[in-house]
Each structure stands twice: as structure tokens, then as C-alpha cells.
C-alpha positions, 0 to 999 in steps of 0.5 A, spaced: 500 500 500 502 507 498 499 513 500 497 519 496 502 524 498 497 530 497 491 527 500 493 522 504 489 516 501 492 509 501 491 505 495 495 499 491 499 502 486 494 498 481 488 503 483 492 509 482 489 514 477 497 516 475 504 515 477 508 520 477 516 520 478 519 525 481 527 525 483 527 518 482 521 516 486 514 514 484 508 517 487 501 514 486 496 519 486 488 518 487 485 523 482 486 528 477 485 534 483 491 530 487 495 530 480 494 537 479 496 539 486 502 535 486 504 537 479 503 545 481 508 544 487 512 537 487 517 539 492 511 541 497 508 534 497 514 529 495 517 525 501 520 519 499 517 514 504 510 515 501 513 513 494 517 507 491 524 508 489 526 507 482 532 503 481 536 503 474 534 509 469 528 513 469 525 513 462 519 518 463 516 523 468 509 521 468 506 514 467 498 513 466 
């Protein structure tokens, strides 16, 4: 289970609206509103303990 860094909702990564990679950590967001808020100010919401660390090369910043 992961926690949406914007609203705090807990979810399995497969249920996330979108996955956003930021500073080599994948963050799982539950809805378009949380996505927009995270994209507006990622430094405010990004906390590595709330996401999954990316190993190897990162290919893209945003995944659906």
C-alpha cells in the first residue's frame, strides 16, 4: 500500500489514477485534483517514504 502524498489516501499502486516520478521516486496519486496539486508544487508534497524508489534509469516523468 502507498499513500497519496497530497491527500493522504492509501491505495495499491494498481488503483492509482497516475504515477508520477519525481527525483527518482514514484508517487501514486488518487485523482486528477491530487495530480494537479502535486504537479503545481512537487517539492511541497514529495517525501520519499510515501513513494517507491526507482532503481536503474528513469525513462519518463509521468506514467498513466
